[in-house]
C-alpha positions in Angstrom: -26.8 -18.3 17.5 -30.2 -16.5 18.0 -28.5 -13.2 17.3 -27.1 -14.5 14.0 -30.6 -15.8 12.9 -32.0 -12.4 13.9 -29.4 -10.7 11.7 -30.1 -13.1 8.8 -33.9 -12.3 9.1 -33.2 -8.6 9.2 -31.0 -8.9 6.1 -33.7 -10.8 4.3 -36.3 -8.1 5.1 -33.9 -5.4 4.0 -33.2 -7.2 0.7 -37.0 -7.5 0.1 -37.5 -3.7 0.8 -34.5 -3.0 -1.4 -36.1 -5.0 -4.3 -39.3 -3.0 -3.8 -37.5 0.3 -3.9 -35.5 -0.8 -7.0 -38.8 -1.7 -8.8 -40.1 1.8 -8.1 -36.9 3.4 -9.4 -37.0 1.2 -12.6 -40.6 2.2 -13.2 -39.6 5.9 -12.7 -36.7 5.7 -15.1 -38.8 3.9 -17.7 -41.4 6.7 -17.5 -38.7 9.4 -17.7 -37.0 7.9 -20.7 -40.2 7.4 -22.5 -40.9 11.1 -22.1 -37.4 11.8 -23.5 -38.3 9.7 -26.5 -41.3 11.9 -27.1 -43.9 9.2 -26.4 -45.8 11.5 -24.0 -45.4 14.5 -21.7 -45.0 13.8 -18.0 -44.7 15.8 -14.9 -42.2 14.7 -12.2 -42.1 15.8 -8.6 -38.8 17.3 -7.4 -38.0 14.2 -5.3 -38.5 12.0 -8.4 -36.0 14.1 -10.3 -33.6 13.6 -7.4 -34.1 9.8 -7.6 -33.6 9.9 -11.4 -30.2 11.8 -11.1 -29.0 9.5 -8.3 -29.8 6.5 -10.5 -27.8 7.8 -13.4 -24.9 8.8 -11.1 -24.9 5.3 -9.5 -24.6 3.8 -12.9 -21.9 6.1 -14.0 -24.1 7.9 -16.6 -23.1 11.4 -15.7 -24.2 12.9 -19.0 -27.7 11.6 -18.5 -27.6 12.8 -14.9 -26.7 16.3 -16.1 -29.5 16.3 -18.7 -32.1 15.3 -16.1 -31.0 18.2 -13.9 -31.5 20.7 -16.7 -35.0 19.4 -17.3 -35.6 19.5 -13.5 -34.4 23.1 -13.4 -36.8 24.1 -16.2 -39.7 22.7 -14.2 -38.5 24.1 -10.9 -36.6 27.3 -11.7 -36.8 28.7 -8.2 -35.3 25.5 -6.6 -31.6 25.8 -5.8 -31.3 22.1 -5.2 -31.1 21.1 -8.9 -28.5 23.7 -9.6 -26.5 22.4 -6.6 -26.8 18.9 -7.8 -25.7 19.9 -11.3 -22.7 21.6 -9.8 -21.8 18.5 -7.9 -21.8 16.5 -11.1 -19.7 19.1 -12.9 -17.3 18.9 -9.9 -17.0 15.1 -10.4 -16.3 15.8 -14.1 -13.6 18.4 -13.1 -15.5 21.2 -14.9 -15.0 23.4 -11.9 -15.6 26.8 -13.5 -19.0 25.7 -14.8 -19.8 24.3 -11.4 -19.0 27.6 -9.7 -21.3 29.5 -12.1 -24.2 27.1 -11.3 -23.6 27.7 -7.6 -23.6 31.5 -8.1 -27.2 31.3 -9.4 -28.1 28.8 -6.6 -26.8 31.2 -4.0 -29.2 33.9 -5.2 -32.1 31.5 -4.7 -31.1 29.9 -1.4 -28.0 31.3 0.3 -28.5 29.3 3.5 -28.7 25.9 1.7 -26.3 23.5 3.5 -25.5 21.6 0.2 -24.6 24.9 -1.4 -21.8 25.4 1.0 -20.7 21.8 0.8 -20.6 22.0 -3.0 -18.5 25.2 -2.7 -16.1 23.6 -0.3 -15.8 20.5 -2.5 -14.7 22.7 -5.5 -12.1 24.5 -3.3 -10.9 21.1 -2.1 -10.5 20.0 -5.8 -8.4 23.2 -6.3 -6.3 22.1 -3.3 -7.4 25.3 -1.4 -8.0 23.2 1.8 -8.1 26.1 4.3 -10.7 27.9 2.3 -12.7 24.7 1.8 -12.7 24.2 5.6 -14.5 27.6 6.0 -17.3 26.5 3.8 -17.6 23.1 5.4 -17.7 24.7 8.9 -20.4 27.1 7.7 -22.4 24.1 6.3 -22.0 22.4 9.7 -23.4 25.5 11.5 -26.4 25.7 9.1 -27.2 22.0 9.1 -29.9 20.4 11.2 -27.6 17.3 11.4 -24.1 18.9 11.6 -22.5 15.5 12.2 -23.1 14.6 8.5 -20.6 17.4 7.5 -17.9 15.8 9.7 -16.4 13.6 6.9 -15.9 16.6 4.6 -14.1 18.5 7.4 -12.0 15.5 8.3 -10.9 15.0 4.7 -9.6 18.6 4.5 -7.6 18.0 7.7 -6.2 14.9 6.2 -5.1 16.8 3.1 -3.4 19.4 5.4 -1.6 16.6 7.3 -3.6 17.4 10.5 -4.4 13.8 11.2 -5.3 14.2 14.8 -8.0 16.8 13.9 -9.3 14.5 11.2 -9.5 11.6 13.7 -11.6 13.9 16.0 -14.2 14.6 13.4 -14.3 11.1 12.0 -14.6 9.4 15.4 -17.6 11.7 16.2 -19.2 10.8 12.9 -18.6 7.1 13.4 -20.5 7.3 16.8 -23.7 7.9 14.8 -22.6 6.0 11.6 -20.5 3.1 12.9 -20.6 1.1 9.7 -19.6 3.8 7.2 -16.9 2.1 5.2 -15.3 5.2 3.8 -15.1 6.9 7.3 -13.6 3.7 8.7 -10.9 3.5 6.0 -10.1 7.2 6.4 -9.7 7.1 10.2 -7.5 4.0 9.8 -5.3 5.9 7.4 -5.0 8.7 9.9 -4.0 6.4 12.7 -1.5 4.7 10.4 0.1 8.0 9.4 0.5 8.9 13.1 1.9 5.4 13.9 -0.8 5.4 16.6 -1.3 1.6 16.5 -2.4 1.2 20.2 -4.9 4.1 19.9 -6.3 2.5 16.7 -6.8 -0.8 18.5 -8.6 0.9 21.3 -10.8 2.9 18.8 -11.8 -0.1 16.7 -12.4 -2.3 19.8 -14.9 0.4 21.0 -16.4 0.8 17.5 -17.1 -3.0 17.3 -19.0 -2.7 20.6 -21.4 -0.4 18.6 -21.3 -2.4 15.4 -20.4 -6.0 16.1 -21.4 -7.2 12.6 -19.2 -4.7 10.7 -16.6 -6.8 9.0 -14.6 -3.7 8.0 -14.1 -2.7 11.6 -13.0 -6.2 12.6 -10.6 -6.2 9.5 -9.1 -2.9 10.5 -8.6 -4.1 14.1 -6.8 -7.1 12.7 -4.6 -4.9 10.5 -3.5 -2.8 13.5 -2.8 -5.9 15.6 -0.6 -7.0 12.7 1.2 -3.7 12.7 1.7 -4.0 16.4 3.2 -7.5 15.8 0.4 -9.1 17.9 -0.2 -11.7 15.3 -2.3 -14.0 17.5 -4.9 -11.3 18.1 -4.7 -10.3 14.5 -5.8 -13.8 13.5 -8.6 -13.7 16.1 -10.0 -10.3 14.8 -9.7 -11.4 11.1 -11.5 -14.6 11.9 -14.5 -12.5 13.1 -14.4 -10.4 9.9 -14.5 -13.7 7.8 -17.3 -15.1 10.0 -19.4 -12.1 9.2 -18.5 -12.1 5.5 -16.9 -15.3 4.1 -16.4 -13.7 0.7 -14.2 -10.9 2.3 -11.0 -11.9 0.4 -8.8 -9.1 1.9 -9.4 -10.7 5.3 -8.0 -14.0 4.1 -4.9 -12.4 2.7 -4.3 -10.5 6.0 -5.0 -13.6 8.1 -2.5 -15.6 6.0 0.1 -12.9 6.5 -0.4 -13.1 10.3 -0.2 -16.9 10.2 3.1 -16.7 8.3 4.5 -14.4 11.1 3.3 -17.0 13.7 5.2 -19.7 11.9 2.0 -21.5 10.9 3.0 -21.8 7.3 0.8 -24.7 6.1 -2.2 -23.0 7.7 -1.3 -19.8 5.8 -1.1 -21.7 2.5 -4.6 -23.2 3.2 -5.9 -19.7 3.9 -4.5 -18.3 0.7 -6.1 -21.2 -1.2 -9.5 -20.3 0.2 -9.5 -17.0 -1.7 -9.8 -18.9 -5.0 -13.4 -19.8 -4.1 -14.3 -16.0 -4.0 -11.9 -14.3 -6.5 -9.9 -15.2 -9.6 -6.4 -16.4 -8.8 -3.8 -13.6 -9.2 -0.1 -13.6 -9.6 0.2 -12.0 -6.2 -1.6 -14.8 -4.5 0.4 -17.5 -6.2 3.5 -15.6 -5.3 2.5 -15.5 -1.6 1.8 -19.3 -1.6 5.2 -19.9 -3.3 6.9 -17.9 -0.6 5.2 -20.0 2.1 6.5 -23.2 0.4 10.0 -21.6 0.2 9.8 -20.9 4.0 9.2 -24.7 4.4 12.2 -25.4 2.2 9.8 -27.2 -0.2 11.6 -25.6 -3.2 9.9 -27.7 -6.0 6.4 -26.8 -4.8 7.5 -23.2 -4.4 8.8 -23.2 -8.0 5.4 -24.5 -9.1 3.5 -21.6 -7.6 6.1 -19.0 -8.6 5.8 -20.3 -12.2 2.0 -19.9 -11.9 2.5 -16.4 -10.7 4.8 -15.5 -13.6 2.3 -17.0 -16.1 -0.6 -15.1 -14.5 1.4 -11.9 -14.4 4.4 -12.0 -16.7 5.5 -8.5 -15.4 5.8 -9.7 -11.8 9.6 -9.6 -11.5 9.6 -10.9 -8.0 8.1 -14.3 -9.2 11.0 -14.7 -11.7 13.5 -13.8 -9.0 12.1 -16.3 -6.5 12.2 -19.1 -9.2 15.8 -18.3 -9.6 16.5 -18.4 -5.8 14.8 -21.8 -5.5 16.7 -23.3 -8.4 19.9 -21.9 -6.7 18.9 -23.6 -3.5 18.4 -26.9 -5.4 21.9 -26.5 -7.0 20.5 -25.8 -10.5 22.6 -22.7 -11.1 22.0 -22.4 -14.8 18.2 -22.3 -14.3 18.8 -19.9 -11.4 20.7 -17.4 -13.6 18.2 -17.6 -16.4 15.3 -16.7 -14.2 17.2 -14.0 -12.3 18.0 -12.4 -15.7 14.3 -12.5 -16.5 13.6 -10.6 -13.3 16.3 -8.0 -14.1 15.0 -7.5 -17.6 11.7 -6.4 -16.0 13.4 -4.4 -13.3 16.9 -3.5 -14.4 17.8 -1.0 -11.7 16.7 -3.2 -8.7 19.7 -3.2 -6.4 18.6 -6.3 -4.5 18.2 -8.3 -7.8 21.6 -7.1 -9.1 23.3 -8.0 -5.8 21.8 -11.5 -5.8 22.9 -12.0 -9.4 26.4 -10.9 -8.6 26.6 -13.5 -5.8 25.6 -16.3 -8.2 28.1 -15.1 -10.8 30.9 -15.4 -8.2 29.5 -18.8 -7.1 29.8 -20.3 -10.6 33.1 -18.6 -11.4 31.8 -16.0 -13.8 34.2 -13.4 -12.4 34.1 -10.9 -15.3 30.3 -10.8 -15.1 30.5 -10.4 -11.4 33.0 -7.5 -11.8 30.6 -5.7 -14.2 27.7 -6.3 -11.8 29.5 -4.7 -8.9 30.4 -1.7 -11.1 26.7 -1.4 -12.0 25.7 -1.5 -8.3 28.0 1.3 -7.5 26.9 3.3 -10.5 23.3 3.0 -9.2 24.4 4.5 -5.9 24.8 1.3 -3.8 27.6 2.4 -1.5 27.2 0.0 1.5 30.4 -1.2 3.0 29.6 -4.8 2.1 29.6 -4.0 -1.6 33.1 -2.4 -1.5 34.5 -5.3 0.7 33.0 -8.0 -1.5 34.1 -6.3 -4.7 37.6 -5.8 -3.4 37.7 -9.5 -2.3 36.7 -10.5 -5.9 39.4 -8.3 -7.4 42.0 -9.5 -4.9 41.2 -13.1 -5.7 42.1 -12.3 -9.3 45.6 -11.1 -8.2 44.6 -7.5 -8.8 45.8 -6.4 -5.3 46.4 -2.7 -6.2 42.8 -2.4 -7.6 41.5 -4.1 -4.5 43.3 -1.5 -2.3 41.9 1.3 -4.4 38.3 0.0 -4.1 38.6 -0.1 -0.3 39.9 3.5 -0.3 36.9 4.5 -2.4 34.6 2.7 0.0 36.1 4.7 2.9 35.4 8.0 1.2 31.6 7.2 1.4 31.8 5.1 4.6 34.3 7.2 6.6 36.3 5.2 9.2 34.3 2.0 8.7 36.1 -0.6 10.7 35.6 -3.6 8.3 36.8 -1.5 5.4 39.9 -0.4 7.4 40.8 -3.9 8.5 40.6 -5.2 5.0 42.6 -2.3 3.7 45.3 -3.2 6.3 45.6 -6.8 5.1 45.5 -6.0 1.3 48.0 -3.2 1.7 50.3 -5.5 3.6 50.0 -8.2 0.9 50.6 -5.6 -1.8 53.7 -4.4 0.0 52.2 -0.9 0.5 53.4 -0.9 4.1 52.8 2.8 4.7 49.2 2.5 3.8 48.9 -0.7 5.9 50.4 1.1 8.9 48.2 4.2 8.7 45.1 2.1 8.1 45.9 0.0 11.2 46.5 3.1 13.3 43.1 4.5 12.2 41.4 1.2 12.8 42.8 1.0 16.4 41.6 4.6 17.0 38.1 3.6 15.9 38.0 0.3 17.7 40.6 -0.9 20.2 39.8 -4.5 19.4 40.3 -4.1 15.6 43.5 -6.1 15.7 41.6 -9.2 17.0 39.1 -8.7 14.2 41.9 -8.5 11.7 43.4 -11.7 12.9 40.0 -13.4 12.8 39.6 -12.4 9.1 43.2 -13.0 8.2 44.7 -15.5 10.7 47.9 -15.9 8.8 48.9 -12.3 9.8 49.0 -13.0 13.5 52.3 -15.0 13.2 53.8 -13.0 10.3 57.1 -11.5 11.4 56.9 -8.6 8.9 53.4 -7.7 9.9 54.5 -7.8 13.6 57.0 -5.0 12.7 54.1 -2.9 11.4 
């Protein structure tokens, strides 16, 4: 508890210092802008110009930042730093050729300037010339009094080259000295994820937390990697610490709720999602997740309520409409189910899962012509799983179209060669359709693929076991 009070006091002192600094910046900007308006002439120290440009960049006023650099360069024509700063702004604006020209002049003034080489590397990075960018960043590292500060630039180029282990090396060294740098934490987490190195990530973030126990982002990433490792109990533990440090950290609530769902603590997951509404505006995504929790509890009416909220909050959220349809189907309200599933498909017409669900409900309510068209659409979209061919053939066979059912199973076998379930169904339908040669060859192939296929056939079509004509085959 004493440590928490100490942190709170430190935070208060830092806030007070921050307010003082901000007051100084505000006064500086006011003096600078009055000069621009022609009220008076004023001289600014070089460090003041740097504060001015940083202020404008932080506020997204890049044009004003550029103008202040031009004025600074007029007052300090032999200083490379303002040209370099201008080049950095031009790089942000994607005006790379102009940035390079500014750096050419800067290089004649101060060829060993660390920021010069970082700026050159950044331009090459923007041009996706990552190997060349690395050369400049390594040169900047060699020239710098604090080479560790160049590590994030080097790491980013390795990330772009897919050399995630190299990126981890530089980021981990950087985080030793800057353990609470959010961007570096997110980047190293990304690298661990790309390598599927979950256990290594857990070890790294556990060690990082030893250095920065009050860094909620580090605790959050630890929770994420416990989640990815399916260690949901420890994930909740880590995320609770992230939320203890920052109760407004909504991403932590979402991830904790996901972990609780995996642990089967569904009501607690719902309560956790609801907590986010105190810190952020409710989104369709959050309502959707709450609805899915109620659906897991088989509380379909409550689920529909939240899915409906999700669809109102985000009318383009097709999954919400689909889930409303599935809940109505579970409640036996098929007409409402089909209406909402069609809404989902209107938003996402080529979603194979949605089409497949709709096809099943069509069959369930006896809309066989619609189901037939839906199966055709699934196949047109490239859905060639054995289940699709078997179910489609079953639908056609139930409509006394035995020959068409046989042809569908043959097509299915072209893309699913020697699939045992397709073969056994082909045996039965061919026999019922009096295509005994096809039935015989299909049975022979089925027995070659699986010696127990005859038993499977009798399980699916028990009437064949005692059929004399089939016994002859």
